[in-house]
DRENDO-1510 file (C-alpha; in Angstrom, 1 decimal, always signed):
<recs>
REC; n; res; u; v; w
REC; 1; UNK; -9.3; -16.5; -23.9 .
REC; 2; UNK; -10.7; -13.3; -24.7 .
REC; 3; UNK; -7.3; -11.9; -24.5 .
REC; 4; UNK; -6.1; -14.1; -26.7 .
REC; 5; UNK; -9.1; -13.7; -29.2 .
REC; 6; UNK; -8.7; -9.8; -29.3 .
REC; 7; UNK; -5.1; -10.2; -29.7 .
REC; 8; UNK; -5.3; -12.5; -32.7 .
REC; 9; UNK; -7.7; -9.8; -34.8 .
REC; 10; UNK; -4.6; -7.2; -34.8 .
REC; 11; UNK; -3.4; -6.9; -38.1 .
REC; 12; UNK; +0.7; -7.9; -37.5 .
REC; 13; UNK; -0.6; -11.1; -35.7 .
REC; 14; UNK; -3.0; -12.1; -38.4 .
REC; 15; UNK; -0.3; -11.0; -41.5 .
REC; 16; UNK; +2.0; -13.5; -39.7 .
REC; 17; UNK; -0.4; -16.0; -39.4 .
REC; 18; UNK; -1.4; -15.7; -43.1 .
REC; 19; UNK; +2.9; -15.9; -43.9 .
REC; 20; UNK; +3.4; -19.1; -42.0 .
REC; 21; UNK; +0.0; -20.8; -44.0 .
REC; 22; UNK; +1.7; -19.8; -47.5 .
REC; 23; UNK; +5.0; -20.8; -46.1 .
REC; 24; UNK; +3.6; -24.1; -44.6 .
REC; 25; UNK; +0.8; -24.9; -46.8 .
REC; 26; UNK; +0.5; -28.7; -45.4 .
REC; 27; UNK; +0.4; -28.1; -41.8 .
REC; 28; UNK; -3.0; -30.1; -40.5 .
REC; 29; UNK; -6.1; -27.5; -38.9 .
REC; 30; UNK; -4.4; -28.7; -35.2 .
REC; 31; UNK; -0.9; -28.3; -35.8 .
REC; 32; UNK; -1.7; -24.7; -37.5 .
REC; 33; UNK; -4.0; -23.9; -34.4 .
REC; 34; UNK; -1.4; -24.9; -32.0 .
REC; 35; UNK; +1.1; -22.5; -34.1 .
REC; 36; UNK; -1.5; -19.3; -33.6 .
REC; 37; UNK; -1.4; -20.2; -30.0 .
REC; 38; UNK; +1.8; -20.2; -29.5 .
REC; 39; UNK; +2.9; -17.1; -31.9 .
REC; 40; UNK; +0.0; -14.8; -30.1 .
REC; 41; UNK; +1.0; -16.1; -26.4 .
REC; 42; UNK; +4.5; -15.0; -27.7 .
REC; 43; UNK; +3.3; -11.7; -28.5 .
REC; 44; UNK; +1.4; -11.5; -25.3 .
REC; 45; UNK; +4.9; -12.0; -23.4 .
REC; 46; UNK; +7.0; -9.8; -25.5 .
REC; 47; UNK; +4.0; -7.0; -24.7 .
REC; 48; UNK; +3.7; -7.3; -21.0 .
REC; 49; UNK; +8.0; -8.1; -20.6 .
REC; 50; UNK; +8.1; -4.5; -22.2 .
REC; 51; UNK; +5.3; -2.8; -20.1 .
REC; 52; UNK; +6.2; -4.3; -16.8 .
REC; 53; UNK; +10.5; -2.9; -17.7 .
REC; 54; UNK; +9.2; +0.1; -18.6 .
REC; 55; UNK; +6.7; +0.7; -16.0 .
REC; 56; UNK; +9.4; -0.4; -13.3 .
REC; 57; UNK; +12.1; +1.8; -14.6 .
REC; 58; UNK; +9.6; +5.1; -14.9 .
REC; 59; UNK; +8.6; +4.3; -10.9 .
REC; 60; UNK; +12.3; +4.3; -10.0 .
REC; 61; UNK; +12.4; +8.1; -11.8 .
REC; 62; UNK; +9.4; +8.8; -10.1 .
REC; 63; UNK; +11.4; +7.5; -7.0 .
REC; 64; UNK; +14.5; +9.1; -7.1 .
REC; 65; UNK; +13.0; +12.4; -7.8 .
REC; 66; UNK; +10.7; +11.8; -4.8 .
REC; 67; UNK; +13.2; +10.9; -2.2 .
REC; 68; UNK; +14.8; +14.3; -3.2 .
REC; 69; UNK; +12.0; +15.9; -2.2 .
REC; 70; UNK; +11.5; +14.0; +1.3 .
REC; 71; UNK; +14.7; +14.4; +2.2 .
REC; 72; UNK; +15.0; +17.5; +1.1 .
REC; 73; UNK; +11.3; +18.8; +3.2 .
REC; 74; UNK; +12.5; +16.5; +6.4 .
REC; 75; UNK; +15.8; +18.7; +6.3 .
REC; 76; UNK; +14.3; +22.1; +5.4 .
REC; 77; UNK; +15.5; +22.2; +2.2 .
REC; 78; UNK; +13.6; +22.3; -1.6 .
REC; 79; UNK; +15.4; +20.0; -3.2 .
REC; 80; UNK; +15.3; +20.1; -7.2 .
REC; 81; UNK; +13.6; +23.4; -8.1 .
REC; 82; UNK; +15.1; +24.0; -11.4 .
REC; 83; UNK; +15.2; +21.8; -14.0 .
REC; 84; UNK; +11.8; +20.9; -15.2 .
REC; 85; UNK; +10.0; +23.4; -13.7 .
REC; 86; UNK; +9.2; +24.9; -10.5 .
REC; 87; UNK; +9.5; +21.3; -8.6 .
REC; 88; UNK; +12.1; +19.9; -10.6 .
REC; 89; UNK; +10.4; +17.1; -12.5 .
REC; 90; UNK; +13.1; +16.6; -15.0 .
REC; 91; UNK; +16.0; +16.3; -12.6 .
REC; 92; UNK; +16.2; +12.8; -12.1 .
REC; 93; UNK; +16.1; +12.5; -16.1 .
REC; 94; UNK; +18.6; +15.2; -16.4 .
REC; 95; UNK; +20.9; +13.0; -14.1 .
REC; 96; UNK; +20.3; +10.1; -15.9 .
REC; 97; UNK; +21.6; +11.4; -19.3 .
REC; 98; UNK; +24.8; +12.6; -17.3 .
REC; 99; UNK; +25.3; +8.7; -16.1 .
REC; 100; UNK; +24.3; +7.5; -19.9 .
REC; 101; UNK; +27.3; +9.3; -20.9 .
REC; 102; UNK; +29.6; +9.7; -18.1 .
REC; 103; UNK; +32.8; +7.5; -18.8 .
REC; 104; UNK; +32.7; +4.0; -17.5 .
REC; 105; UNK; +36.1; +2.8; -15.6 .
REC; 106; UNK; +36.7; -0.8; -14.8 .
REC; 107; UNK; +39.5; -1.1; -12.0 .
REC; 108; UNK; +42.8; -2.9; -13.1 .
REC; 109; UNK; +42.5; -5.4; -10.7 .
REC; 110; UNK; +38.7; -5.9; -10.8 .
REC; 111; UNK; +37.9; -9.0; -12.4 .
REC; 112; UNK; +36.4; -7.8; -15.5 .
REC; 113; UNK; +33.0; -10.1; -16.7 .
REC; 114; UNK; +31.6; -10.4; -13.1 .
REC; 115; UNK; +32.3; -6.6; -12.9 .
REC; 116; UNK; +30.1; -6.0; -15.6 .
REC; 117; UNK; +27.8; -9.3; -15.0 .
REC; 118; UNK; +26.7; -7.7; -11.3 .
REC; 119; UNK; +24.7; -5.3; -11.9 .
REC; 120; UNK; +22.6; -6.6; -14.7 .
REC; 121; UNK; +21.7; -9.8; -11.9 .
REC; 122; UNK; +20.3; -7.7; -9.7 .
REC; 123; UNK; +18.5; -6.3; -11.9 .
REC; 124; UNK; +16.6; -9.0; -13.2 .
REC; 125; UNK; +16.4; -10.7; -9.6 .
REC; 126; UNK; +14.6; -7.6; -9.0 .
REC; 127; UNK; +12.1; -7.8; -12.6 .
REC; 128; UNK; +11.5; -11.2; -12.2 .
REC; 129; UNK; +9.1; -10.2; -9.2 .
REC; 130; UNK; +7.0; -8.4; -11.5 .
REC; 131; UNK; +6.2; -11.0; -13.6 .
REC; 132; UNK; +3.7; -12.5; -10.9 .
REC; 133; UNK; +2.9; -9.6; -9.4 .
REC; 134; UNK; -0.9; -8.7; -10.1 .
REC; 135; UNK; -1.9; -4.9; -10.6 .
REC; 136; UNK; -5.7; -5.3; -10.7 .
REC; 137; UNK; -8.2; -8.4; -11.3 .
REC; 138; UNK; -6.8; -10.7; -13.7 .
REC; 139; UNK; -3.8; -8.1; -14.6 .
REC; 140; UNK; -1.2; -9.8; -14.2 .
REC; 141; UNK; +1.7; -11.2; -16.7 .
REC; 142; UNK; +1.2; -14.4; -15.6 .
REC; 143; UNK; -0.9; -15.7; -12.6 .
REC; 144; UNK; +0.6; -18.4; -10.3 .
REC; 145; UNK; -1.0; -20.8; -7.6 .
REC; 146; UNK; +2.6; -20.2; -5.9 .
REC; 147; UNK; +2.9; -16.3; -6.7 .
REC; 148; UNK; +4.3; -15.7; -3.3 .
REC; 149; UNK; +7.0; -18.1; -3.2 .
REC; 150; UNK; +8.1; -17.4; -6.0 .
REC; 151; UNK; +8.3; -13.2; -5.7 .
REC; 152; UNK; +10.3; -14.5; -2.5 .
REC; 153; UNK; +12.4; -16.7; -4.5 .
REC; 154; UNK; +13.5; -14.5; -7.4 .
REC; 155; UNK; +14.2; -11.2; -4.7 .
REC; 156; UNK; +16.4; -13.5; -3.2 .
REC; 157; UNK; +18.7; -13.8; -6.1 .
REC; 158; UNK; +19.1; -9.5; -6.1 .
REC; 159; UNK; +21.9; -10.4; -3.2 .
REC; 160; UNK; +24.0; -12.7; -5.9 .
REC; 161; UNK; +24.4; -9.2; -8.0 .
REC; 162; UNK; +25.8; -7.2; -5.1 .
REC; 163; UNK; +28.2; -9.7; -4.1 .
REC; 164; UNK; +29.5; -10.3; -7.7 .
REC; 165; UNK; +29.8; -6.5; -7.4 .
REC; 166; UNK; +31.7; -5.9; -4.1 .
REC; 167; UNK; +33.8; -9.2; -4.9 .
REC; 168; UNK; +34.5; -8.2; -8.3 .
REC; 169; UNK; +35.8; -4.6; -7.7 .
REC; 170; UNK; +39.3; -5.7; -6.2 .
REC; 171; UNK; +38.5; -3.4; -3.4 .
REC; 172; UNK; +38.0; -4.1; +0.3 .
REC; 173; UNK; +35.2; -1.3; +1.1 .
REC; 174; UNK; +33.2; -3.1; -1.4 .
REC; 175; UNK; +34.4; -6.6; -0.6 .
REC; 176; UNK; +33.0; -5.5; +3.0 .
REC; 177; UNK; +30.2; -4.2; +1.7 .
REC; 178; UNK; +29.1; -7.4; -0.4 .
REC; 179; UNK; +30.1; -9.9; +2.9 .
REC; 180; UNK; +27.0; -7.3; +4.6 .
REC; 181; UNK; +24.6; -7.6; +2.6 .
REC; 182; UNK; +25.5; -11.4; +2.1 .
REC; 183; UNK; +24.8; -11.5; +5.7 .
REC; 184; UNK; +21.8; -9.0; +6.0 .
REC; 185; UNK; +19.6; -10.7; +3.7 .
REC; 186; UNK; +20.1; -14.4; +4.7 .
REC; 187; UNK; +19.0; -13.5; +8.0 .
REC; 188; UNK; +16.0; -11.6; +7.3 .
REC; 189; UNK; +15.1; -13.6; +4.6 .
REC; 190; UNK; +13.5; -16.3; +7.2 .
REC; 191; UNK; +11.4; -13.8; +9.3 .
REC; 192; UNK; +10.3; -12.4; +6.2 .
REC; 193; UNK; +9.2; -15.4; +4.5 .
REC; 194; UNK; +7.6; -16.6; +8.1 .
REC; 195; UNK; +5.6; -13.2; +8.4 .
REC; 196; UNK; +4.4; -13.8; +4.8 .
REC; 197; UNK; +2.9; -17.6; +6.0 .
REC; 198; UNK; +0.6; -15.6; +8.3 .
REC; 199; UNK; -2.0; -13.8; +5.8 .
REC; 200; UNK; -1.3; -17.0; +3.8 .
REC; 201; UNK; -2.5; -18.9; +6.3 .
REC; 202; UNK; -5.7; -17.1; +6.6 .
REC; 203; UNK; -6.1; -17.0; +2.9 .
REC; 204; UNK; -5.9; -20.6; +2.5 .
REC; 205; UNK; -3.6; -20.1; -0.7 .
REC; 206; UNK; -0.4; -18.9; -2.0 .
REC; 207; UNK; -2.0; -17.2; -4.7 .
REC; 208; UNK; -1.8; -13.2; -4.5 .
REC; 209; UNK; -5.0; -13.2; -6.9 .
REC; 210; UNK; -6.9; -14.8; -4.2 .
REC; 211; UNK; -5.6; -12.9; -1.2 .
REC; 212; UNK; -6.6; -10.0; -2.9 .
REC; 213; UNK; -10.4; -11.4; -3.6 .
REC; 214; UNK; -10.9; -12.5; -0.4 .
REC; 215; UNK; -10.2; -9.0; +0.6 .
REC; 216; UNK; -12.9; -7.5; -1.4 .
REC; 217; UNK; -15.5; -4.9; +0.7 .
REC; 218; UNK; -15.1; -2.7; +3.3 .
REC; 219; UNK; -11.5; -2.1; +4.7 .
REC; 220; UNK; -12.4; -3.9; +7.5 .
REC; 221; UNK; -12.2; -7.1; +5.3 .
REC; 222; UNK; -8.6; -6.5; +4.4 .
REC; 223; UNK; -6.0; -8.8; +6.5 .
REC; 224; UNK; -3.9; -6.3; +8.2 .
REC; 225; UNK; -7.4; -6.5; +10.8 .
REC; 226; UNK; -8.2; -9.6; +10.2 .
REC; 227; UNK; -6.7; -10.3; +13.8 .
REC; 228; UNK; -4.2; -9.6; +16.0 .
REC; 229; UNK; -1.5; -11.5; +15.0 .
REC; 230; UNK; -1.8; -10.6; +11.2 .
REC; 231; UNK; -2.0; -7.1; +12.4 .
REC; 232; UNK; +1.8; -7.5; +14.1 .
REC; 233; UNK; +3.1; -9.8; +11.0 .
REC; 234; UNK; +2.3; -6.6; +8.8 .
REC; 235; UNK; +4.8; -4.8; +10.4 .
REC; 236; UNK; +7.3; -7.3; +10.9 .
REC; 237; UNK; +7.2; -7.8; +7.0 .
REC; 238; UNK; +7.5; -4.6; +6.1 .
REC; 239; UNK; +10.4; -4.0; +8.3 .
REC; 240; UNK; +12.1; -7.1; +7.0 .
REC; 241; UNK; +11.6; -6.4; +3.4 .
REC; 242; UNK; +12.7; -2.6; +4.0 .
REC; 243; UNK; +15.8; -4.6; +5.3 .
REC; 244; UNK; +16.3; -6.8; +2.2 .
REC; 245; UNK; +15.9; -3.7; -0.2 .
REC; 246; UNK; +18.9; -2.3; +2.0 .
REC; 247; UNK; +17.1; +0.6; +2.8 .
REC; 248; UNK; +18.4; +2.6; +6.3 .
REC; 249; UNK; +18.6; +2.0; +9.1 .
REC; 250; UNK; +19.5; -1.2; +7.2 .
REC; 251; UNK; +21.8; -0.1; +4.6 .
REC; 252; UNK; +25.1; -1.6; +5.6 .
REC; 253; UNK; +25.9; -2.6; +2.5 .
REC; 254; UNK; +27.0; +0.8; +1.6 .
REC; 255; UNK; +27.3; +2.5; +4.6 .
REC; 256; UNK; +29.3; +5.8; +3.4 .
REC; 257; UNK; +30.6; +7.0; +6.3 .
REC; 258; UNK; +31.9; +3.5; +6.7 .
REC; 259; UNK; +32.7; +2.1; +3.4 .
REC; 260; UNK; +33.1; +4.7; +1.2 .
REC; 261; UNK; +30.5; +3.5; -0.7 .
REC; 262; UNK; +30.2; -0.2; +0.1 .
REC; 263; UNK; +29.3; -2.6; -2.6 .
REC; 264; UNK; +29.3; -0.5; -5.5 .
REC; 265; UNK; +32.1; +1.9; -4.6 .
REC; 266; UNK; +33.9; +1.6; -7.7 .
REC; 267; UNK; +30.7; +1.2; -10.2 .
REC; 268; UNK; +30.2; +4.5; -12.2 .
REC; 269; UNK; +28.0; +5.8; -14.9 .
REC; 270; UNK; +25.3; +3.0; -16.6 .
REC; 271; UNK; +25.9; +0.1; -14.1 .
REC; 272; UNK; +26.1; +2.4; -10.7 .
REC; 273; UNK; +22.4; +3.6; -12.4 .
REC; 274; UNK; +21.4; +0.0; -13.1 .
REC; 275; UNK; +22.2; -0.8; -9.3 .
REC; 276; UNK; +19.9; +1.8; -7.9 .
REC; 277; UNK; +16.9; +0.5; -10.9 .
REC; 278; UNK; +17.2; -2.8; -9.2 .
REC; 279; UNK; +17.1; -1.2; -5.6 .
REC; 280; UNK; +14.0; +1.0; -6.5 .
REC; 281; UNK; +12.0; -1.7; -8.4 .
REC; 282; UNK; +12.7; -4.4; -5.3 .
REC; 283; UNK; +10.8; -1.6; -3.4 .
REC; 284; UNK; +7.8; -1.3; -5.0 .
REC; 285; UNK; +7.9; -5.2; -5.6 .
REC; 286; UNK; +7.9; -5.2; -1.6 .
REC; 287; UNK; +5.4; -3.0; -1.4 .
REC; 288; UNK; +3.2; -4.9; -3.6 .
REC; 289; UNK; +3.2; -8.0; -1.6 .
REC; 290; UNK; +2.4; -6.3; +1.6 .
REC; 291; UNK; -0.7; -4.5; +0.0 .
REC; 292; UNK; -1.7; -8.1; -1.7 .
REC; 293; UNK; -1.4; -9.5; +1.2 .
REC; 294; UNK; -2.3; -7.3; +4.0 .
REC; 295; UNK; -3.9; -4.2; +2.9 .
REC; 296; UNK; -6.7; -5.2; +0.1 .
REC; 297; UNK; -5.1; -5.7; -2.9 .
REC; 298; UNK; -6.4; -3.5; -5.4 .
REC; 299; UNK; -9.4; -3.1; -3.6 .
REC; 300; UNK; -10.4; +0.4; -2.2 .
REC; 301; UNK; -12.0; -0.7; +0.9 .
REC; 302; UNK; -14.6; +2.2; +0.3 .
REC; 303; UNK; -17.0; +0.3; -1.4 .
REC; 304; UNK; -19.2; -3.1; -0.6 .
REC; 305; UNK; -18.1; -4.6; -3.9 .
REC; 306; UNK; -14.9; -5.0; -6.7 .
REC; 307; UNK; -15.1; -2.6; -9.0 .
REC; 308; UNK; -14.0; -4.9; -12.0 .
REC; 309; UNK; -17.3; -6.9; -11.4 .
REC; 310; UNK; -19.3; -3.9; -11.0 .
REC; 311; UNK; -17.6; -1.8; -14.0 .
REC; 312; UNK; -15.8; -3.9; -16.2 .
REC; 313; UNK; -12.8; -3.0; -17.6 .
REC; 314; UNK; -13.2; +0.6; -16.6 .
REC; 315; UNK; -13.2; -0.7; -12.9 .
REC; 316; UNK; -10.5; -2.9; -13.4 .
REC; 317; UNK; -8.4; +0.9; -14.9 .
REC; 318; UNK; -9.5; +2.6; -11.4 .
REC; 319; UNK; -8.0; -1.0; -9.4 .
REC; 320; UNK; -4.6; -0.2; -10.9 .
REC; 321; UNK; -4.7; +2.9; -10.3 .
REC; 322; UNK; -5.5; +2.3; -6.5 .
REC; 323; UNK; -2.9; -0.5; -6.3 .
REC; 324; UNK; +0.0; +1.8; -7.6 .
REC; 325; UNK; -0.8; +4.9; -5.6 .
REC; 326; UNK; -0.6; +2.4; -2.8 .
REC; 327; UNK; +2.6; +0.9; -3.6 .
REC; 328; UNK; +4.0; +4.2; -4.0 .
REC; 329; UNK; +2.6; +5.3; -0.7 .
REC; 330; UNK; +4.4; +2.5; +0.7 .
REC; 331; UNK; +8.0; +3.6; -0.8 .
REC; 332; UNK; +7.5; +6.7; +0.1 .
REC; 333; UNK; +7.5; +5.2; +3.9 .
REC; 334; UNK; +10.8; +3.7; +3.3 .
REC; 335; UNK; +12.2; +6.8; +1.9 .
REC; 336; UNK; +10.7; +8.7; +5.0 .
REC; 337; UNK; +12.1; +6.2; +7.2 .
REC; 338; UNK; +15.3; +6.7; +5.6 .
REC; 339; UNK; +15.6; +10.0; +6.3 .
REC; 340; UNK; +13.9; +10.0; +9.9 .
REC; 341; UNK; +16.2; +7.1; +11.4 .
REC; 342; UNK; +20.0; +6.9; +11.8 .
REC; 343; UNK; +21.6; +4.2; +10.5 .
REC; 344; UNK; +22.2; +1.0; +12.8 .
REC; 345; UNK; +25.8; -0.3; +13.2 .
REC; 346; UNK; +25.8; -3.6; +11.7 .
REC; 347; UNK; +25.8; -6.2; +15.0 .
REC; 348; UNK; +22.6; -4.0; +15.5 .
REC; 349; UNK; +21.2; -5.5; +12.1 .
REC; 350; UNK; +22.1; -8.8; +13.3 .
REC; 351; UNK; +20.5; -8.3; +16.2 .
REC; 352; UNK; +17.8; -6.6; +15.5 .
REC; 353; UNK; +16.8; -9.6; +13.5 .
REC; 354; UNK; +17.9; -13.2; +15.1 .
REC; 355; UNK; +16.9; -11.5; +19.0 .
REC; 356; UNK; +13.4; -10.1; +18.1 .
REC; 357; UNK; +12.1; -10.1; +14.6 .
REC; 358; UNK; +12.2; -13.9; +14.5 .
REC; 359; UNK; +10.8; -14.8; +17.8 .
REC; 360; UNK; +8.3; -12.3; +16.9 .
REC; 361; UNK; +7.3; -13.9; +13.4 .
REC; 362; UNK; +7.3; -17.7; +14.9 .
REC; 363; UNK; +4.9; -16.6; +17.6 .
REC; 364; UNK; +2.6; -15.1; +15.2 .
REC; 365; UNK; +2.5; -17.5; +12.7 .
REC; 366; UNK; +1.4; -20.4; +15.7 .
REC; 367; UNK; -0.7; -17.5; +16.5 .
REC; 368; UNK; -2.5; -17.3; +13.5 .
REC; 369; UNK; -3.1; -21.0; +13.4 .
REC; 370; UNK; -4.4; -21.2; +16.9 .
REC; 371; UNK; -6.7; -18.4; +16.0 .
REC; 372; UNK; -8.3; -20.2; +12.9 .
REC; 373; UNK; -8.5; -23.1; +14.9 .
REC; 374; UNK; -10.7; -20.9; +17.6 .
REC; 375; UNK; -12.2; -18.8; +14.7 .
REC; 376; UNK; -14.5; -22.4; +14.0 .
REC; 377; UNK; -15.6; -22.7; +17.2 .
REC; 378; UNK; -15.6; -18.8; +18.5 .
REC; 379; UNK; -17.3; -16.7; +15.8 .
REC; 380; UNK; -17.6; -13.7; +18.3 .
REC; 381; UNK; -13.7; -13.3; +17.5 .
REC; 382; UNK; -14.2; -12.4; +14.0 .
REC; 383; UNK; -15.6; -8.8; +15.8 .
REC; 384; UNK; -11.9; -8.4; +16.4 .
REC; 385; UNK; -11.3; -7.1; +13.1 .
REC; 386; UNK; -14.0; -3.9; +13.4 .
REC; 387; UNK; -12.3; -2.7; +16.6 .
REC; 388; UNK; -8.6; -3.2; +15.0 .
REC; 389; UNK; -9.9; -1.3; +11.7 .
REC; 390; UNK; -11.7; +1.0; +14.4 .
REC; 391; UNK; -8.9; +1.8; +16.2 .
REC; 392; UNK; -6.4; +2.1; +13.6 .
REC; 393; UNK; -8.6; +4.7; +11.8 .
REC; 394; UNK; -9.0; +6.5; +15.1 .
REC; 395; UNK; -4.9; +6.7; +14.9 .
REC; 396; UNK; -4.6; +8.2; +11.7 .
REC; 397; UNK; -7.0; +10.5; +12.6 .
REC; 398; UNK; -5.1; +12.0; +15.6 .
REC; 399; UNK; -2.3; +11.8; +13.3 .
REC; 400; UNK; -3.4; +13.9; +10.7 .
REC; 401; UNK; -5.1; +16.2; +13.5 .
REC; 402; UNK; -1.7; +16.7; +15.4 .
REC; 403; UNK; +0.0; +17.3; +11.9 .
REC; 404; UNK; -2.2; +20.2; +11.0 .
REC; 405; UNK; -2.6; +22.0; +13.8 .
REC; 406; UNK; +1.4; +21.5; +14.5 .
REC; 407; UNK; +3.8; +24.3; +14.7 .
REC; 408; UNK; +6.1; +22.6; +11.9 .
REC; 409; UNK; +5.1; +25.5; +9.4 .
REC; 410; UNK; +6.9; +27.9; +11.9 .
REC; 411; UNK; +9.8; +29.2; +11.8 .
REC; 412; UNK; +12.9; +26.5; +12.7 .
REC; 413; UNK; +14.5; +28.9; +15.1 .
REC; 414; UNK; +11.0; +29.1; +17.1 .
REC; 415; UNK; +11.3; +25.7; +17.7 .
REC; 416; UNK; +15.0; +25.5; +19.0 .
REC; 417; UNK; +16.0; +26.1; +22.2 .
REC; 418; UNK; +18.1; +28.2; +24.4 .
REC; 419; UNK; +21.1; +30.6; +22.6 .
REC; 420; UNK; +19.1; +29.2; +18.6 .
REC; 421; UNK; +16.2; +31.5; +19.9 .
REC; 422; UNK; +15.8; +34.9; +18.7 .
REC; 423; UNK; +14.7; +37.4; +20.9 .
REC; 424; UNK; +13.5; +40.0; +18.6 .
REC; 425; UNK; +13.0; +42.3; +21.5 .
REC; 426; UNK; +16.3; +42.3; +22.2 .
REC; 427; UNK; +17.5; +43.2; +18.5 .
REC; 428; UNK; +17.0; +47.0; +16.8 .
REC; 429; UNK; +15.5; +47.6; +14.1 .
REC; 430; UNK; +18.0; +48.4; +11.6 .
REC; 431; UNK; +15.6; +49.5; +9.2 .
REC; 432; UNK; +14.0; +52.5; +11.3 .
REC; 433; UNK; +17.2; +53.1; +13.0 .
REC; 434; UNK; +19.7; +53.8; +9.9 .
REC; 435; UNK; +19.6; +57.0; +8.5 .
REC; 436; UNK; +19.9; +58.8; +5.0 .
REC; 437; UNK; +22.9; +58.0; +3.4 .
</recs>
């Protein structure tokens, strides 16, 4: 109600309400108040929709640049360095402008209606998930008590766009990619949903806002450290989420080494761009679910209180920034995994889901149910969270020390065995031995 009263004071809304009053002077007070509320809610909905789509697309632009720089760092390259300064900040914008003016080709044998419709269905499926995604305490477009169920449901519709794009292209490579995506997504949805139920049982609610508020305070209150089953459920969910986003090593829908470019082989220009906007949007949405259910939501984990309760709007702004940074970090991990691990075969992808992830997720669901029952009688089990949190912090510190003290900053040839190593003592110094010309 505070937001509604605040927005009702804006000049544009007040002018619209005054116009309505002049047009319909015989409307009763209750009807006018109801109409006023509808206008305000419509304006709020439009503003929220514009903010969400802008954030989604701007994040996708940043993720494209980040993926190029991360892949370049892993492969001992520099990545973008020219457009937009030393670090190539504007390279993605330049590529976007190039795609906008690029010729849009539809194959003769393609179904023109379905071919055009596929990318937009994929984008809408990724965008709708942001409606129920809380960025902070009460900073959400529509706070649902079944937000987890809703987000998983609408994100599953993205596969229809991929299937339509592959089927309507009239190409066997595109069709193979679309069918692979259908088999992969339908399979990985099952362990992904079961893994989500593990923290839902702990929280006692399917509301993402409720789960995030329950994890306020120090980081050992996060659900990932609640018990061993939630700890393993995070990794299971993140693996299934990576597969649902068509990211390597599960990117069999594209598989350019086998299917040219997979389901989007025949796409170019703006529609090709939309497919990748949907993919990067889904990556952040999956990361957001993981953060809200396992990693403390918008809470920093460093303070014993929730920032918005102590500092109001300023604290909530910090909450939003913390949530976005956490989401960007998990997207970075997805990018890191893509450029580190090789692509699996389609039979290996399906075997990983059905033979490993599905039984593991079922075991975790059963385990956390028994844990919650045992916790009511054995209070000392609650101390397990401190062991998990302390062990995780120790592993992270060891990793950072190893990364900072390793020889990765040395010349790459010094890390290669055998003939790749350069014996500088056996090579004459040309600069000193060369005489005057």
